[in-house]
Structures are given as C-alpha cells and as structure tokens.
C-alpha positions as CSV (number, residue, x, y, z in Angstrom):
1,M,96.9,123.3,123.7
2,A,94.8,120.1,123.5
3,Y,91.2,120.2,124.4
4,S,87.9,118.2,124.4
5,L,84.4,119.3,123.9
6,T,81.7,117.5,125.8
7,P,78.1,117.7,124.4
8,P,75.3,119.1,126.6
9,A,73.2,116.8,128.8
10,S,70.1,118.2,127.0
11,P,69.3,119.6,123.6
12,G,70.1,123.2,123.3
13,G,72.5,123.3,126.2
14,S,76.1,124.4,126.0
15,W,79.0,122.2,125.1
16,T,81.8,122.0,127.8
17,E,85.4,122.6,126.9
18,T,88.2,121.1,128.9
19,T,91.9,121.6,128.5
20,I,93.6,118.2,128.2
21,H,97.2,119.7,127.9
22,S,98.9,123.0,127.6
23,F,102.1,122.8,125.6
24,G,105.1,124.6,126.8
25,S,108.3,124.4,124.9
26,G,111.5,122.4,124.9
27,S,110.9,118.6,125.1
28,D,107.2,119.2,125.6
29,G,106.8,120.5,122.0
30,A,105.3,123.6,120.7
31,Y,102.8,124.6,117.9
32,P,100.6,121.6,117.5
33,Y,99.2,122.4,114.0
34,A,98.1,118.9,113.6
35,G,95.0,117.1,114.8
36,F,95.0,113.7,116.5
37,T,94.9,110.0,115.7
38,M,93.1,107.8,118.1
39,A,94.5,104.4,118.7
40,A,93.9,101.4,121.0
41,G,92.7,102.4,124.5
42,D,91.6,105.8,123.2
43,V,95.2,107.0,123.3
44,L,95.7,110.1,121.1
45,Y,98.8,110.6,119.0
46,G,99.8,113.9,117.6
47,A,102.7,116.0,116.5
48,T,104.1,119.5,117.2
49,T,105.8,121.6,114.4
50,G,108.2,123.2,116.9
51,G,109.8,122.4,120.1
52,G,111.6,119.3,121.0
53,T,115.4,119.5,121.3
54,S,117.3,122.9,121.2
55,L,117.1,122.6,117.5
56,N,113.3,123.1,117.5
57,W,112.3,120.6,114.9
58,G,109.2,119.4,116.5
59,T,107.9,116.2,118.3
60,V,105.6,113.3,118.3
61,Y,103.6,112.7,121.5
62,S,100.9,110.7,122.9
63,L,98.0,111.7,125.4
64,T,96.7,108.8,127.5
65,P,93.1,109.3,129.0
66,P,92.7,109.2,132.7
67,A,91.9,105.9,134.5
68,S,88.9,107.4,136.1
69,A,86.4,110.2,135.3
70,G,87.8,113.6,136.2
71,G,91.4,112.5,136.3
72,S,94.3,114.1,134.3
73,W,95.4,113.1,130.9
74,T,99.0,111.8,130.7
75,K,101.2,113.5,128.0
76,A,104.4,111.6,126.9
77,T,106.9,112.9,124.3
78,L,107.6,109.9,122.0
79,Y,110.2,111.5,119.8
80,E,112.1,114.7,119.2
81,F,113.1,115.4,115.6
82,L,116.7,116.4,115.0
83,G,116.3,118.0,111.6
84,P,118.2,117.9,108.3
85,V,121.7,118.5,109.7
86,A,121.3,115.2,111.6
87,N,119.8,113.4,108.6
88,D,116.5,113.3,110.3
89,G,113.1,114.9,109.5
90,G,111.5,117.9,111.2
91,G,108.6,120.2,111.2
92,P,105.7,117.8,111.2
93,Y,102.3,119.5,110.4
94,A,100.3,116.1,110.4
95,P,99.7,113.6,113.2
96,P,101.0,110.1,112.8
97,V,98.8,107.2,111.9
98,A,98.8,103.8,113.5
99,G,99.7,100.7,111.4
100,R,100.4,97.0,112.1
101,G,102.0,96.1,115.4
102,G,101.4,99.5,116.9
103,I,103.9,101.2,114.6
104,L,103.3,104.9,113.9
105,Y,103.8,106.3,110.3
106,G,103.9,110.1,109.6
107,D,105.6,112.7,107.5
108,T,107.5,115.9,108.0
109,T,107.9,119.0,105.9
110,A,111.7,119.2,106.4
111,G,113.9,116.3,105.3
112,T,117.3,114.7,105.4
113,F,120.1,115.8,103.2
114,H,121.6,112.4,102.1
115,G,123.5,114.2,99.2
116,D,120.6,116.5,98.4
117,S,121.3,120.2,99.0
118,S,117.6,120.9,99.2
119,P,115.6,118.3,101.4
120,K,111.9,118.5,101.0
121,G,110.5,116.3,103.7
122,T,110.4,112.7,104.9
123,A,108.1,109.8,105.7
124,Y,109.1,108.2,109.0
125,S,108.1,105.3,111.3
126,L,108.1,105.1,115.1
127,T,108.3,101.6,116.5
128,P,107.0,101.2,120.1
129,P,109.5,99.9,122.8
130,A,109.6,96.2,123.6
131,L,109.1,97.1,127.3
132,P,106.8,99.7,128.8
133,G,108.7,102.9,129.5
134,G,111.4,102.3,126.9
135,A,112.3,104.6,124.0
136,W,110.4,104.6,120.7
137,T,112.7,104.1,117.7
138,E,112.4,106.4,114.7
139,S,113.4,105.4,111.1
140,V,113.3,107.7,108.1
141,L,111.6,105.5,105.5
142,F,111.8,107.9,102.6
143,T,113.2,111.4,101.7
144,F,111.1,113.6,99.3
145,K,112.9,115.7,96.7
146,K,111.7,118.5,94.5
147,S,112.3,116.6,91.3
148,S,111.2,113.1,92.3
149,G,107.7,112.3,93.4
150,G,106.7,115.7,94.9
151,N,107.7,117.3,98.2
152,S,106.5,119.0,101.3
153,P,103.9,116.6,102.7
154,Y,101.6,118.5,105.1
155,A,98.9,116.0,105.5
156,P,98.5,112.7,107.3
157,L,99.2,109.4,105.6
158,I,97.0,106.5,105.0
159,A,98.5,103.1,106.2
160,K,96.8,100.3,104.5
161,S,96.9,96.6,105.8
162,S,99.2,95.8,102.9
163,G,101.8,98.1,104.4
164,V,101.6,100.6,101.6
165,L,101.3,104.3,102.7
166,Y,99.3,106.7,100.7
167,G,99.6,110.6,100.9
168,T,99.8,113.9,99.2
169,A,102.8,116.2,98.5
170,A,102.0,119.9,98.2
171,Y,104.6,120.9,95.8
172,G,107.1,119.7,93.2
173,Y,107.3,117.0,90.5
174,T,106.5,117.5,86.8
175,H,104.4,120.5,86.9
176,G,105.5,121.8,90.4
177,Y,102.0,121.6,91.8
178,G,102.3,118.5,93.9
179,T,101.2,114.9,93.8
180,V,99.3,112.0,95.2
181,F,101.8,109.1,96.0
182,A,102.2,105.7,97.5
183,L,105.1,104.4,99.4
184,H,105.8,100.7,99.2
185,P,107.6,98.8,101.9
186,P,110.7,96.8,101.0
187,N,110.4,93.2,100.0
188,S,112.9,92.1,102.6
189,A,114.1,93.6,105.9
190,G,116.5,96.3,105.5
191,G,115.5,97.2,102.1
192,A,114.6,100.6,100.6
193,W,111.0,102.0,100.5
194,T,110.0,103.0,97.0
195,E,107.6,105.7,95.8
196,S,105.1,105.7,93.0
197,V,103.4,108.8,91.8
198,L,99.6,108.1,91.4
199,H,98.7,111.6,90.1
200,S,100.7,114.8,89.2
201,F,98.7,118.0,89.6
202,S,99.0,120.2,86.5
203,G,97.8,123.5,88.2
204,G,94.9,123.5,85.7
205,D,91.4,122.1,86.0
206,D,92.7,119.2,88.1
207,G,93.9,121.6,90.8
208,A,97.3,122.5,92.4
209,N,99.0,122.2,95.8
210,P,97.1,119.5,97.8
211,L,97.8,120.6,101.3
212,G,95.1,118.3,102.6
213,G,95.2,114.6,102.9
214,L,93.2,111.9,101.4
215,A,89.9,110.4,102.5
216,L,89.3,106.7,101.6
217,G,85.8,106.0,100.2
218,T,84.4,102.8,98.9
219,D,85.7,100.6,96.0
220,G,89.1,101.9,96.4
221,V,88.3,105.5,95.6
222,Y,90.2,108.3,97.3
223,F,89.0,111.8,97.8
224,G,90.8,115.1,98.5
225,T,91.1,118.8,98.1
226,T,93.7,121.2,96.6
227,Q,94.6,124.7,97.8
228,S,94.5,126.2,94.4
229,G,93.9,125.6,90.7
230,G,90.6,124.6,89.1
231,T,88.5,126.8,86.8
232,S,88.4,129.7,89.4
233,G,92.0,129.2,90.8
234,A,90.6,128.8,94.2
235,G,91.0,124.8,94.5
236,V,89.2,121.7,93.6
237,I,87.6,118.6,95.3
238,Y,88.9,115.6,93.5
239,S,88.5,111.9,93.4
240,L,91.2,109.3,92.4
241,T,90.4,105.8,91.5
242,L,93.2,103.4,91.8
C-alpha cells in the first residue's frame, strides 16, 4: 500500500498514518518495492515490480493529492510493462524521476532481447500525453547487458538538466560487481543513447554490488553505498568525483 504519516499537533504526540492507496493486482499493479518521486503539484510517481498486464511485468503509476483536505488521492496507471518477449523492460524496483518537459525516466531489472539471449535491464522514458487523459508513451532508451557497462539497475536514476542520466548497476562488467554509469542522450532526434562507465567495482576495498542509488552532493561529488565488499565484506559508503 501507499501511506502517509502526519506529525503530531504537539511534541510527544503520536504520528497519524493514513492509507493513500491499497494495491490490488492486474492493471493496478502489485509489489511496490520502490519509493516515490514527488513532482509538480505534489503528484507522486512510483513503480510496482509486479502486476500490470497478464504478463505481470510491473507498472508505473501516479498518485494525485485530493483537491481539498480529507479527500481521496487519485491513482492512475501510466504504463504497464510488457517484458523481454515484447522487447520491453519489466520488473522495476525504483521509482521514475522527472526530467525536462515532464518526461519521466526510470530503469528496470529485466530487459529487452534485441539479439541478446540474456537481457539484464533497461533504462526507459515515459512522455506525458499531449492532451489530458491521453496515453503516456514509453521508449526503451538503453538495454543493459552483462558484459557491457553493468546490469540489473535496482536504484533510481538521477536526471541532470543536461539530459544525462546517472545511475548504478548492481552486477556485471569487468569484475562482475557492478558499476556507476552515465547515459548520454543522442545528438539528434532518433539517435541512440550511449553509456559510459564511471566506476567499475572490484569487489575489494571499493565495495561490490551497488543496489542503492546515488546522492548528489556539492561540487559534482556523488555518494552511494554497496551491499557487499569492503574490508569486512559487509559493504561500503563511497564518494565519486566526476
């Protein structure tokens, strides 16, 4: 379910929990492992790992706050993933992020085939409809593969004003322990997005398997965590200066 917690009116009081939406199945989506992204108008965007079409590859949804206090939130399914067989992504564990023009950007842990027998995730965009009530348009921007740039992105992307997307892949690449990557938009409409690996985790002191995402600090420094690796094998907190 999706919920809110309202602070107490006076110090020491109890917080009040309210259920915003209770997920069912089918097109409503199921298993919302991801958190939210808040955009203009306090609209919340999220993803479910399951549900959607009968293929059960997950959804992207929005929750719009009520017009007046005490009203109901409005849930809308923006997109239902079709999965690798349909050359689409699936199984998103992270919420999308808002970019320029209201376009949403996100990643999935299952990818498209496109000649690769072992798809390992995608980066996608969702473009809002030209008219209210229309359908959002999904595009697969990039397909992750085990041998090229890391795979299985579980964490949210960071969308910079330049159009570049930054993120982490939990597995794969040179050492098999994941990467920090950047996805660069094409120079002209209809061109291909390109990936650059900013760091390849070795599994040693620098950590391994970055399941979490990046946090942007000052002066272009990014911070993150890894699930394992480090001196004790139990993970690290790292910084990355670009």
